[in-house]
C-alpha positions in Angstrom: 89.1 -138.1 -85.3 87.4 -138.7 -82.2 84.2 -136.9 -83.5 82.2 -139.9 -84.5 82.7 -140.4 -80.4 80.6 -137.5 -79.6 76.7 -137.9 -79.1 75.6 -135.2 -77.3 76.4 -131.7 -75.9 76.0 -132.3 -72.9 78.3 -134.6 -70.2 75.6 -137.1 -68.1 75.2 -137.6 -64.7 78.6 -138.7 -62.8 80.6 -139.0 -66.4 82.9 -136.1 -65.6 86.5 -136.9 -65.8 87.4 -133.5 -64.0 85.3 -130.6 -63.0 87.2 -127.2 -63.9 85.7 -124.8 -61.5 87.1 -121.0 -61.7 84.4 -120.0 -59.7 83.3 -122.4 -56.3 79.9 -120.6 -57.1 79.2 -122.5 -60.2 81.3 -125.7 -59.8 79.4 -126.1 -56.9 76.0 -125.9 -58.4 73.7 -128.6 -57.8 73.7 -129.6 -61.8 77.2 -129.1 -61.9 78.0 -131.4 -58.7 75.3 -134.2 -60.7 78.0 -134.7 -63.4 80.6 -136.0 -60.4 81.9 -139.9 -60.0 83.6 -140.2 -56.9 87.0 -142.3 -57.9 86.9 -141.0 -61.1 86.3 -136.7 -61.6 89.6 -134.8 -60.3 87.4 -131.5 -59.3 90.2 -128.3 -59.6 88.4 -125.2 -58.2 89.6 -121.7 -58.4 89.3 -121.2 -54.3 88.5 -117.1 -54.7 84.2 -117.0 -54.5 83.0 -114.0 -57.2 79.9 -112.3 -55.3 76.6 -112.7 -57.5 73.5 -111.2 -58.1 71.6 -113.9 -56.4 72.7 -112.6 -52.7 71.0 -109.4 -53.2 67.6 -111.2 -53.4 68.8 -113.8 -50.4 71.1 -112.4 -48.2 71.2 -115.5 -46.1 72.7 -117.3 -49.2 76.0 -119.0 -48.1 78.0 -117.7 -50.5 81.7 -118.3 -48.7 84.7 -120.5 -49.7 84.0 -122.4 -47.0 80.9 -123.6 -47.6 81.4 -124.1 -51.7 84.7 -125.7 -51.7 82.7 -128.2 -48.7 80.2 -128.9 -51.1 82.4 -130.2 -53.8 84.6 -132.0 -51.6 81.6 -134.0 -50.3 80.5 -134.8 -53.6 83.7 -135.5 -55.4 85.6 -136.6 -51.9 88.8 -135.5 -50.2 91.4 -137.0 -52.2 90.2 -135.9 -55.9 90.0 -132.5 -54.8 92.5 -129.7 -56.0 91.8 -126.1 -54.4 93.9 -123.8 -56.1 94.5 -120.0 -55.2 94.2 -119.4 -58.7 92.9 -115.9 -58.7 95.5 -114.7 -56.4 98.1 -116.3 -58.2 97.0 -115.1 -61.6 96.8 -111.3 -60.6 100.2 -111.3 -58.7 102.0 -112.8 -61.7 100.6 -111.6 -65.1 98.1 -108.6 -63.5 94.6 -109.9 -63.8 92.8 -112.1 -62.5 91.0 -112.6 -66.1 94.2 -115.4 -66.8 92.3 -117.7 -64.1 90.9 -119.5 -66.4 93.9 -120.4 -68.9 96.1 -120.8 -65.6 93.3 -123.6 -64.3 93.4 -124.9 -67.8 97.5 -125.6 -67.8 96.4 -127.1 -64.0 94.3 -129.6 -65.3 96.2 -130.4 -68.6 99.1 -131.4 -66.7 97.0 -133.3 -64.4 96.5 -135.5 -67.5 92.9 -134.5 -67.5 92.3 -133.5 -71.0 91.8 -135.0 -74.0 94.2 -132.7 -76.0 98.2 -131.9 -75.6 99.9 -128.5 -75.0 100.8 -127.4 -78.5 96.7 -127.3 -79.3 95.9 -125.6 -76.4 98.4 -123.0 -77.6 97.1 -123.2 -80.8 93.7 -122.5 -80.2 95.3 -119.8 -77.9 96.8 -118.0 -81.1 93.6 -118.4 -83.1 91.6 -116.8 -80.3 94.3 -113.8 -81.0 93.9 -111.7 -77.6 96.6 -111.9 -75.2 98.5 -114.6 -76.8 101.9 -114.2 -74.6 100.1 -113.4 -71.5 97.4 -116.6 -71.8 100.3 -118.7 -72.9 102.1 -117.9 -69.6 98.9 -118.3 -67.5 98.7 -122.4 -69.3 102.3 -122.8 -68.1 102.3 -121.5 -64.8 99.1 -123.2 -64.3 100.9 -126.4 -65.5 103.7 -125.5 -62.9 100.9 -125.1 -60.1 100.1 -128.9 -60.2 103.8 -130.0 -60.0 105.0 -127.0 -57.5 102.4 -125.4 -55.9 105.0 -124.0 -53.6 107.6 -122.4 -56.1 104.3 -120.9 -58.1 103.1 -119.4 -54.5 106.9 -117.9 -54.0 107.1 -116.6 -57.5 103.4 -114.5 -56.6 104.8 -113.8 -53.4 102.0 -115.6 -51.2 104.2 -117.3 -49.0 107.4 -117.0 -47.5 110.3 -118.0 -49.2 112.4 -120.8 -47.0 115.2 -118.5 -45.4 119.0 -119.6 -45.9 120.9 -120.0 -42.5 123.4 -116.9 -41.8 126.7 -118.7 -42.7 125.3 -119.2 -46.2 123.7 -115.8 -47.2 126.0 -113.3 -49.1 127.4 -110.8 -47.5 127.7 -108.1 -49.8 125.2 -106.5 -52.2 127.3 -108.0 -55.6 127.1 -111.4 -54.4 123.7 -111.0 -53.7 122.4 -110.1 -56.7 125.0 -113.0 -58.5 123.3 -115.2 -56.8 119.6 -114.4 -57.3 120.8 -113.9 -60.6 121.9 -117.5 -60.8 118.5 -118.6 -59.2 116.4 -117.2 -62.0 118.3 -118.4 -65.2 117.5 -121.4 -63.6 114.0 -120.1 -63.2 113.1 -119.2 -66.4 116.4 -117.8 -68.2 119.4 -115.6 -68.6 117.1 -112.7 -69.7 114.6 -112.9 -66.9 118.3 -112.4 -65.0 119.5 -109.6 -66.5 116.3 -108.0 -66.3 116.4 -107.7 -62.3 120.2 -107.0 -62.9 119.2 -103.8 -64.4 116.6 -103.5 -62.0 118.6 -103.6 -58.9 121.4 -101.1 -60.8 119.1 -98.5 -61.4 117.3 -99.1 -57.7 121.2 -98.7 -56.2 122.0 -95.9 -58.7 118.9 -94.0 -57.3 119.6 -95.0 -54.0 123.4 -93.6 -53.9 124.7 -97.0 -53.3 
């Protein structure tokens, strides 16, 4: 219904609501930084740098994550930056860094910076017809990362889980499994918790426990 409002295929300088940087090298390119307007643009950028062929031609080229992200931060201002370990999280959670794109798309959706809603994005994934389940999961992991990054990092095994006091720790395997299974039900669903129980049972059986 808003097609009549689209007058160009390119975003004008200083007119971007969001800079979605799946690759910091591309995000920090001058032509993309020109689209940023401090106070308006939110930069959501993956921290992982993918080496490019330009480095072979210019070994002095600065492709460090620190340099590239600093360029983005300078252009948009610190409050407007969200630097995300999307490659590490997507790989750990979904098995492939290719899911960085829908992961960051979900982050931008949750941040309220997309002109479409979740049903439209999920429908687009379905119409594309490739890795539909995984792309939807990546989208939702990205949404959660925008709300609770620590929780996603823990799920991906990228940060230390808060250690309970000794008194609060379950004393035997059965109690420990019951405790963790209850958390998994809250985290995802009962089927997920039962898969965990089955895995622990097989491991205990193999160990003679």
